[in-house]
PDBQT receptor file of N, H, CA, C and O in Angstrom, charges set to zero:
ATOM      1  N   UNK A   1     101.268  97.922-124.784  1.00  0.00    +0.000 N 
ATOM      2  CA  UNK A   1     100.682  99.162-125.230  1.00  0.00    +0.000 C 
ATOM      3  C   UNK A   1     101.410 100.310-124.536  1.00  0.00    +0.000 C 
ATOM      4  O   UNK A   1     101.574 100.307-123.316  1.00  0.00    +0.000 OA
ATOM      5  N   UNK A   2     101.841 101.280-125.320  1.00  0.00    +0.000 N 
ATOM      6  H   UNK A   2     101.708 101.283-126.311  1.00  0.00    +0.000 HD
ATOM      7  CA  UNK A   2     102.592 102.412-124.804  1.00  0.00    +0.000 C 
ATOM      8  C   UNK A   2     101.951 103.700-125.295  1.00  0.00    +0.000 C 
ATOM      9  O   UNK A   2     101.614 103.825-126.473  1.00  0.00    +0.000 OA
ATOM     10  N   UNK A   3     101.783 104.659-124.387  1.00  0.00    +0.000 N 
ATOM     11  H   UNK A   3     102.056 104.557-123.430  1.00  0.00    +0.000 HD
ATOM     12  CA  UNK A   3     101.248 105.968-124.751  1.00  0.00    +0.000 C 
ATOM     13  C   UNK A   3     102.237 106.655-125.686  1.00  0.00    +0.000 C 
ATOM     14  O   UNK A   3     103.416 106.785-125.355  1.00  0.00    +0.000 OA
ATOM     15  N   UNK A   4     101.771 107.092-126.837  1.00  0.00    +0.000 N 
ATOM     16  H   UNK A   4     100.814 106.987-127.106  1.00  0.00    +0.000 HD
ATOM     17  CA  UNK A   4     102.638 107.725-127.819  1.00  0.00    +0.000 C 
ATOM     18  C   UNK A   4     103.124 109.105-127.364  1.00  0.00    +0.000 C 
ATOM     19  O   UNK A   4     104.159 109.586-127.826  1.00  0.00    +0.000 OA
ATOM     20  N   UNK A   5     102.371 109.738-126.455  1.00  0.00    +0.000 N 
ATOM     21  H   UNK A   5     101.531 109.347-126.080  1.00  0.00    +0.000 HD
ATOM     22  CA  UNK A   5     102.741 111.076-126.001  1.00  0.00    +0.000 C 
ATOM     23  C   UNK A   5     103.752 111.059-124.856  1.00  0.00    +0.000 C 
ATOM     24  O   UNK A   5     104.722 111.817-124.875  1.00  0.00    +0.000 OA
ATOM     25  N   UNK A   6     103.532 110.195-123.856  1.00  0.00    +0.000 N 
ATOM     26  H   UNK A   6     102.744 109.580-123.840  1.00  0.00    +0.000 HD
ATOM     27  CA  UNK A   6     104.396 110.233-122.671  1.00  0.00    +0.000 C 
ATOM     28  C   UNK A   6     105.275 108.993-122.515  1.00  0.00    +0.000 C 
ATOM     29  O   UNK A   6     106.182 108.989-121.683  1.00  0.00    +0.000 OA
ATOM     30  N   UNK A   7     105.025 107.944-123.294  1.00  0.00    +0.000 N 
ATOM     31  H   UNK A   7     104.288 107.947-123.969  1.00  0.00    +0.000 HD
ATOM     32  CA  UNK A   7     105.830 106.730-123.195  1.00  0.00    +0.000 C 
ATOM     33  C   UNK A   7     105.437 105.803-122.061  1.00  0.00    +0.000 C 
ATOM     34  O   UNK A   7     106.125 104.815-121.804  1.00  0.00    +0.000 OA
ATOM     35  N   UNK A   8     104.325 106.107-121.368  1.00  0.00    +0.000 N 
ATOM     36  H   UNK A   8     103.765 106.909-121.576  1.00  0.00    +0.000 HD
ATOM     37  CA  UNK A   8     103.855 105.266-120.252  1.00  0.00    +0.000 C 
ATOM     38  C   UNK A   8     103.355 103.925-120.783  1.00  0.00    +0.000 C 
ATOM     39  O   UNK A   8     102.624 103.876-121.772  1.00  0.00    +0.000 OA
ATOM     40  N   UNK A   9     103.751 102.845-120.125  1.00  0.00    +0.000 N 
ATOM     41  H   UNK A   9     104.345 102.884-119.322  1.00  0.00    +0.000 HD
ATOM     42  CA  UNK A   9     103.266 101.512-120.492  1.00  0.00    +0.000 C 
ATOM     43  C   UNK A   9     101.911 101.284-119.831  1.00  0.00    +0.000 C 
ATOM     44  O   UNK A   9     101.786 101.356-118.609  1.00  0.00    +0.000 OA
ATOM     45  N   UNK A  10     100.918 101.015-120.635  1.00  0.00    +0.000 N 
ATOM     46  H   UNK A  10     101.020 100.956-121.629  1.00  0.00    +0.000 HD
ATOM     47  CA  UNK A  10      99.552 100.818-120.161  1.00  0.00    +0.000 C 
ATOM     48  C   UNK A  10      99.357  99.350-119.795  1.00  0.00    +0.000 C 
ATOM     49  O   UNK A  10      99.859  98.461-120.484  1.00  0.00    +0.000 OA
ATOM     50  N   UNK A  11      98.626  99.098-118.710  1.00  0.00    +0.000 N 
ATOM     51  H   UNK A  11      98.219  99.820-118.150  1.00  0.00    +0.000 HD
ATOM     52  CA  UNK A  11      98.336  97.721-118.303  1.00  0.00    +0.000 C 
ATOM     53  C   UNK A  11      97.507  97.024-119.374  1.00  0.00    +0.000 C 
ATOM     54  O   UNK A  11      96.671  97.640-120.036  1.00  0.00    +0.000 OA
ATOM     55  N   UNK A  12      97.759  95.724-119.529  1.00  0.00    +0.000 N 
ATOM     56  H   UNK A  12      98.438  95.225-118.991  1.00  0.00    +0.000 HD
ATOM     57  CA  UNK A  12      97.046  94.918-120.510  1.00  0.00    +0.000 C 
ATOM     58  C   UNK A  12      96.486  93.707-119.771  1.00  0.00    +0.000 C 
ATOM     59  O   UNK A  12      97.208  93.044-119.027  1.00  0.00    +0.000 OA
ATOM     60  N   UNK A  13      95.183  93.414-119.976  1.00  0.00    +0.000 N 
ATOM     61  H   UNK A  13      94.597  93.953-120.581  1.00  0.00    +0.000 HD
ATOM     62  CA  UNK A  13      94.612  92.244-119.316  1.00  0.00    +0.000 C 
ATOM     63  C   UNK A  13      95.027  90.966-120.051  1.00  0.00    +0.000 C 
ATOM     64  O   UNK A  13      95.601  91.028-121.138  1.00  0.00    +0.000 OA
ATOM     65  N   UNK A  14      94.739  89.832-119.463  1.00  0.00    +0.000 N 
ATOM     66  H   UNK A  14      94.272  89.781-118.580  1.00  0.00    +0.000 HD
ATOM     67  CA  UNK A  14      95.220  88.558-120.010  1.00  0.00    +0.000 C 
ATOM     68  C   UNK A  14      94.659  88.272-121.408  1.00  0.00    +0.000 C 
ATOM     69  O   UNK A  14      95.372  87.741-122.259  1.00  0.00    +0.000 OA
ATOM     70  N   UNK A  15      93.399  88.615-121.650  1.00  0.00    +0.000 N 
ATOM     71  H   UNK A  15      92.820  89.047-120.958  1.00  0.00    +0.000 HD
ATOM     72  CA  UNK A  15      92.821  88.374-122.980  1.00  0.00    +0.000 C 
ATOM     73  C   UNK A  15      93.544  89.180-124.056  1.00  0.00    +0.000 C 
ATOM     74  O   UNK A  15      93.826  88.664-125.137  1.00  0.00    +0.000 OA
ATOM     75  N   UNK A  16      93.840  90.436-123.761  1.00  0.00    +0.000 N 
ATOM     76  H   UNK A  16      93.611  90.855-122.883  1.00  0.00    +0.000 HD
ATOM     77  CA  UNK A  16      94.556  91.268-124.729  1.00  0.00    +0.000 C 
ATOM     78  C   UNK A  16      95.970  90.749-124.948  1.00  0.00    +0.000 C 
ATOM     79  O   UNK A  16      96.451  90.726-126.081  1.00  0.00    +0.000 OA
ATOM     80  N   UNK A  17      96.641  90.335-123.879  1.00  0.00    +0.000 N 
ATOM     81  H   UNK A  17      96.250  90.354-122.959  1.00  0.00    +0.000 HD
ATOM     82  CA  UNK A  17      98.000  89.821-124.003  1.00  0.00    +0.000 C 
ATOM     83  C   UNK A  17      98.027  88.568-124.878  1.00  0.00    +0.000 C 
ATOM     84  O   UNK A  17      98.933  88.402-125.695  1.00  0.00    +0.000 OA
ATOM     85  N   UNK A  18      97.057  87.700-124.716  1.00  0.00    +0.000 N 
ATOM     86  H   UNK A  18      96.321  87.834-124.052  1.00  0.00    +0.000 HD
ATOM     87  CA  UNK A  18      96.966  86.499-125.549  1.00  0.00    +0.000 C 
ATOM     88  C   UNK A  18      96.777  86.890-127.011  1.00  0.00    +0.000 C 
ATOM     89  O   UNK A  18      97.398  86.301-127.896  1.00  0.00    +0.000 OA
ATOM     90  N   UNK A  19      95.915  87.889-127.273  1.00  0.00    +0.000 N 
ATOM     91  H   UNK A  19      95.411  88.368-126.554  1.00  0.00    +0.000 HD
ATOM     92  CA  UNK A  19      95.705  88.360-128.651  1.00  0.00    +0.000 C 
ATOM     93  C   UNK A  19      97.002  88.905-129.253  1.00  0.00    +0.000 C 
ATOM     94  O   UNK A  19      97.240  88.765-130.452  1.00  0.00    +0.000 OA
ATOM     95  N   UNK A  20      97.834  89.523-128.418  1.00  0.00    +0.000 N 
ATOM     96  H   UNK A  20      97.640  89.636-127.444  1.00  0.00    +0.000 HD
ATOM     97  CA  UNK A  20      99.103  90.076-128.900  1.00  0.00    +0.000 C 
ATOM     98  C   UNK A  20     100.108  88.982-129.244  1.00  0.00    +0.000 C 
ATOM     99  O   UNK A  20     100.905  89.140-130.169  1.00  0.00    +0.000 OA
ATOM    100  N   UNK A  21     100.074  87.886-128.514  1.00  0.00    +0.000 N 
ATOM    101  H   UNK A  21      99.427  87.757-127.762  1.00  0.00    +0.000 HD
ATOM    102  CA  UNK A  21     101.112  86.863-128.634  1.00  0.00    +0.000 C 
ATOM    103  C   UNK A  21     100.772  85.688-129.542  1.00  0.00    +0.000 C 
ATOM    104  O   UNK A  21     101.666  85.103-130.153  1.00  0.00    +0.000 OA
ATOM    105  N   UNK A  22      99.498  85.337-129.640  1.00  0.00    +0.000 N 
ATOM    106  H   UNK A  22      98.772  85.812-129.143  1.00  0.00    +0.000 HD
ATOM    107  CA  UNK A  22      99.084  84.095-130.300  1.00  0.00    +0.000 C 
ATOM    108  C   UNK A  22      98.355  84.406-131.606  1.00  0.00    +0.000 C 
ATOM    109  O   UNK A  22      97.545  85.331-131.666  1.00  0.00    +0.000 OA
ATOM    110  N   UNK A  23      98.642  83.638-132.638  1.00  0.00    +0.000 N 
ATOM    111  H   UNK A  23      99.300  82.886-132.589  1.00  0.00    +0.000 HD
ATOM    112  CA  UNK A  23      97.937  83.799-133.905  1.00  0.00    +0.000 C 
ATOM    113  C   UNK A  23      96.446  83.555-133.718  1.00  0.00    +0.000 C 
ATOM    114  O   UNK A  23      96.045  82.682-132.948  1.00  0.00    +0.000 OA
ATOM    115  N   UNK A  24      95.640  84.316-134.414  1.00  0.00    +0.000 N 
ATOM    116  H   UNK A  24      95.966  85.024-135.040  1.00  0.00    +0.000 HD
ATOM    117  CA  UNK A  24      94.183  84.195-134.316  1.00  0.00    +0.000 C 
ATOM    118  C   UNK A  24      93.727  82.761-134.605  1.00  0.00    +0.000 C 
ATOM    119  O   UNK A  24      94.234  82.108-135.517  1.00  0.00    +0.000 OA
ATOM    120  N   UNK A  25      92.769  82.290-133.817  1.00  0.00    +0.000 N 
ATOM    121  H   UNK A  25      92.357  82.820-133.077  1.00  0.00    +0.000 HD
ATOM    122  CA  UNK A  25      92.140  80.972-133.968  1.00  0.00    +0.000 C 
ATOM    123  C   UNK A  25      93.108  79.800-133.804  1.00  0.00    +0.000 C 
ATOM    124  O   UNK A  25      92.856  78.719-134.337  1.00  0.00    +0.000 OA
ATOM    125  N   UNK A  26      94.207  79.995-133.080  1.00  0.00    +0.000 N 
ATOM    126  H   UNK A  26      94.412  80.873-132.647  1.00  0.00    +0.000 HD
ATOM    127  CA  UNK A  26      95.140  78.886-132.846  1.00  0.00    +0.000 C 
ATOM    128  C   UNK A  26      95.265  78.542-131.371  1.00  0.00    +0.000 C 
ATOM    129  O   UNK A  26      96.033  77.646-131.020  1.00  0.00    +0.000 OA
ATOM    130  N   UNK A  27      94.546  79.213-130.512  1.00  0.00    +0.000 N 
ATOM    131  H   UNK A  27      93.922  79.940-130.797  1.00  0.00    +0.000 HD
ATOM    132  CA  UNK A  27      94.659  78.993-129.074  1.00  0.00    +0.000 C 
ATOM    133  C   UNK A  27      93.280  78.796-128.479  1.00  0.00    +0.000 C 
ATOM    134  O   UNK A  27      92.325  79.466-128.871  1.00  0.00    +0.000 OA
ATOM    135  N   UNK A  28      93.178  77.883-127.540  1.00  0.00    +0.000 N 
ATOM    136  H   UNK A  28      93.954  77.338-127.222  1.00  0.00    +0.000 HD
ATOM    137  CA  UNK A  28      91.932  77.731-126.791  1.00  0.00    +0.000 C 
ATOM    138  C   UNK A  28      92.297  77.533-125.324  1.00  0.00    +0.000 C 
ATOM    139  O   UNK A  28      93.235  76.802-125.007  1.00  0.00    +0.000 OA
ATOM    140  N   UNK A  29      91.560  78.179-124.434  1.00  0.00    +0.000 N 
ATOM    141  H   UNK A  29      90.798  78.773-124.691  1.00  0.00    +0.000 HD
ATOM    142  CA  UNK A  29      91.857  78.087-123.005  1.00  0.00    +0.000 C 
ATOM    143  C   UNK A  29      91.603  76.683-122.471  1.00  0.00    +0.000 C 
ATOM    144  O   UNK A  29      90.748  75.957-122.977  1.00  0.00    +0.000 OA
ATOM    145  N   UNK A  30      92.354  76.316-121.448  1.00  0.00    +0.000 N 
ATOM    146  H   UNK A  30      93.049  76.906-121.037  1.00  0.00    +0.000 HD
ATOM    147  CA  UNK A  30      92.176  75.038-120.778  1.00  0.00    +0.000 C 
ATOM    148  C   UNK A  30      91.526  75.268-119.414  1.00  0.00    +0.000 C 
ATOM    149  O   UNK A  30      91.791  76.272-118.752  1.00  0.00    +0.000 OA
ATOM    150  N   UNK A  31      90.704  74.360-119.014  1.00  0.00    +0.000 N 
ATOM    151  H   UNK A  31      90.489  73.544-119.552  1.00  0.00    +0.000 HD
ATOM    152  CA  UNK A  31      90.125  74.378-117.664  1.00  0.00    +0.000 C 
ATOM    153  C   UNK A  31      89.452  75.704-117.320  1.00  0.00    +0.000 C 
ATOM    154  O   UNK A  31      89.660  76.244-116.233  1.00  0.00    +0.000 OA
ATOM    155  N   UNK A  32      88.660  76.221-118.228  1.00  0.00    +0.000 N 
ATOM    156  H   UNK A  32      88.491  75.783-119.111  1.00  0.00    +0.000 HD
ATOM    157  CA  UNK A  32      87.963  77.491-117.975  1.00  0.00    +0.000 C 
ATOM    158  C   UNK A  32      87.019  77.407-116.779  1.00  0.00    +0.000 C 
ATOM    159  O   UNK A  32      86.690  78.426-116.172  1.00  0.00    +0.000 OA
ATOM    160  N   UNK A  33      86.593  76.214-116.448  1.00  0.00    +0.000 N 
ATOM    161  H   UNK A  33      86.861  75.386-116.941  1.00  0.00    +0.000 HD
ATOM    162  CA  UNK A  33      85.643  76.043-115.351  1.00  0.00    +0.000 C 
ATOM    163  C   UNK A  33      86.302  76.164-113.973  1.00  0.00    +0.000 C 
ATOM    164  O   UNK A  33      85.597  76.292-112.972  1.00  0.00    +0.000 OA
ATOM    165  N   UNK A  34      87.633  76.125-113.901  1.00  0.00    +0.000 N 
ATOM    166  H   UNK A  34      88.205  76.021-114.715  1.00  0.00    +0.000 HD
ATOM    167  CA  UNK A  34      88.319  76.187-112.620  1.00  0.00    +0.000 C 
ATOM    168  C   UNK A  34      88.207  77.575-111.995  1.00  0.00    +0.000 C 
ATOM    169  O   UNK A  34      88.308  78.588-112.687  1.00  0.00    +0.000 OA
ATOM    170  N   UNK A  35      88.000  77.607-110.696  1.00  0.00    +0.000 N 
ATOM    171  H   UNK A  35      87.918  76.783-110.135  1.00  0.00    +0.000 HD
ATOM    172  CA  UNK A  35      87.923  78.862-109.953  1.00  0.00    +0.000 C 
ATOM    173  C   UNK A  35      88.778  78.722-108.695  1.00  0.00    +0.000 C 
ATOM    174  O   UNK A  35      88.941  77.612-108.187  1.00  0.00    +0.000 OA
ATOM    175  N   UNK A  36      89.323  79.820-108.184  1.00  0.00    +0.000 N 
ATOM    176  H   UNK A  36      89.191  80.722-108.596  1.00  0.00    +0.000 HD
ATOM    177  CA  UNK A  36      90.114  79.738-106.958  1.00  0.00    +0.000 C 
ATOM    178  C   UNK A  36      89.243  79.361-105.765  1.00  0.00    +0.000 C 
ATOM    179  O   UNK A  36      88.068  79.720-105.691  1.00  0.00    +0.000 OA
ATOM    180  N   UNK A  37      89.841  78.637-104.846  1.00  0.00    +0.000 N 
ATOM    181  H   UNK A  37      90.795  78.346-104.906  1.00  0.00    +0.000 HD
ATOM    182  CA  UNK A  37      89.152  78.233-103.626  1.00  0.00    +0.000 C 
ATOM    183  C   UNK A  37      89.905  78.767-102.413  1.00  0.00    +0.000 C 
ATOM    184  O   UNK A  37      91.087  79.097-102.500  1.00  0.00    +0.000 OA
ATOM    185  N   UNK A  38      89.217  78.847-101.299  1.00  0.00    +0.000 N 
ATOM    186  H   UNK A  38      88.256  78.579-101.229  1.00  0.00    +0.000 HD
ATOM    187  CA  UNK A  38      89.829  79.259-100.042  1.00  0.00    +0.000 C 
ATOM    188  C   UNK A  38      89.386  78.276 -98.962  1.00  0.00    +0.000 C 
ATOM    189  O   UNK A  38      88.631  78.651 -98.065  1.00  0.00    +0.000 OA
ATOM    190  N   UNK A  39      89.849  77.007 -99.034  1.00  0.00    +0.000 N 
ATOM    191  H   UNK A  39      90.462  76.703 -99.763  1.00  0.00    +0.000 HD
ATOM    192  CA  UNK A  39      89.366  75.993 -98.091  1.00  0.00    +0.000 C 
ATOM    193  C   UNK A  39      89.742  76.291 -96.645  1.00  0.00    +0.000 C 
ATOM    194  O   UNK A  39      89.070  75.806 -95.734  1.00  0.00    +0.000 OA
ATOM    195  N   UNK A  40      90.782  77.065 -96.405  1.00  0.00    +0.000 N 
ATOM    196  H   UNK A  40      91.328  77.459 -97.145  1.00  0.00    +0.000 HD
ATOM    197  CA  UNK A  40      91.190  77.400 -95.036  1.00  0.00    +0.000 C 
ATOM    198  C   UNK A  40      90.588  78.711 -94.560  1.00  0.00    +0.000 C 
ATOM    199  O   UNK A  40      90.821  79.134 -93.428  1.00  0.00    +0.000 OA
ATOM    200  N   UNK A  41      89.809  79.358 -95.432  1.00  0.00    +0.000 N 
ATOM    201  H   UNK A  41      89.619  79.015 -96.352  1.00  0.00    +0.000 HD
ATOM    202  CA  UNK A  41      89.110  80.613 -95.115  1.00  0.00    +0.000 C 
ATOM    203  C   UNK A  41      90.051  81.680 -94.544  1.00  0.00    +0.000 C 
ATOM    204  O   UNK A  41      89.767  82.281 -93.507  1.00  0.00    +0.000 OA
ATOM    205  N   UNK A  42      91.163  81.903 -95.229  1.00  0.00    +0.000 N 
ATOM    206  H   UNK A  42      91.394  81.415 -96.071  1.00  0.00    +0.000 HD
ATOM    207  CA  UNK A  42      92.091  82.944 -94.811  1.00  0.00    +0.000 C 
ATOM    208  C   UNK A  42      91.415  84.313 -94.899  1.00  0.00    +0.000 C 
ATOM    209  O   UNK A  42      90.673  84.580 -95.844  1.00  0.00    +0.000 OA
ATOM    210  N   UNK A  43      91.666  85.163 -93.935  1.00  0.00    +0.000 N 
ATOM    211  H   UNK A  43      92.269  84.946 -93.167  1.00  0.00    +0.000 HD
ATOM    212  CA  UNK A  43      91.121  86.510 -93.910  1.00  0.00    +0.000 C 
ATOM    213  C   UNK A  43      92.245  87.505 -93.664  1.00  0.00    +0.000 C 
ATOM    214  O   UNK A  43      93.183  87.217 -92.920  1.00  0.00    +0.000 OA
ATOM    215  N   UNK A  44      92.154  88.659 -94.280  1.00  0.00    +0.000 N 
ATOM    216  H   UNK A  44      91.392  88.893 -94.884  1.00  0.00    +0.000 HD
ATOM    217  CA  UNK A  44      93.113  89.733 -94.082  1.00  0.00    +0.000 C 
ATOM    218  C   UNK A  44      92.952  90.261 -92.668  1.00  0.00    +0.000 C 
ATOM    219  O   UNK A  44      91.832  90.527 -92.233  1.00  0.00    +0.000 OA
ATOM    220  N   UNK A  45      94.052  90.416 -91.944  1.00  0.00    +0.000 N 
ATOM    221  H   UNK A  45      94.963  90.200 -92.298  1.00  0.00    +0.000 HD
ATOM    222  CA  UNK A  45      93.992  90.883 -90.566  1.00  0.00    +0.000 C 
ATOM    223  C   UNK A  45      93.586  92.347 -90.459  1.00  0.00    +0.000 C 
ATOM    224  O   UNK A  45      93.172  92.793 -89.389  1.00  0.00    +0.000 OA
ATOM    225  N   UNK A  46      93.697  93.097 -91.543  1.00  0.00    +0.000 N 
ATOM    226  H   UNK A  46      94.034  92.735 -92.412  1.00  0.00    +0.000 HD
ATOM    227  CA  UNK A  46      93.348  94.511 -91.486  1.00  0.00    +0.000 C 
ATOM    228  C   UNK A  46      91.844  94.751 -91.608  1.00  0.00    +0.000 C 
ATOM    229  O   UNK A  46      91.390  95.888 -91.481  1.00  0.00    +0.000 OA
ATOM    230  N   UNK A  47      91.077  93.706 -91.849  1.00  0.00    +0.000 N 
ATOM    231  H   UNK A  47      91.446  92.783 -91.952  1.00  0.00    +0.000 HD
ATOM    232  CA  UNK A  47      89.624  93.886 -91.993  1.00  0.00    +0.000 C 
ATOM    233  C   UNK A  47      88.926  93.869 -90.671  1.00  0.00    +0.000 C 
ATOM    234  O   UNK A  47      87.704  94.008 -90.616  1.00  0.00    +0.000 OA
TER     235      UNK A  47
């Protein structure tokens, strides 16, 4: 997506990008139940 006035490229989320690239009703997500884990409990040092 590009602004017609200034030419700036607008950010696109993953759902919109998929709609742009894939024909309607031909794609289904895999492993939707997966979520990121942090088993080592990493923390930002600036906090």
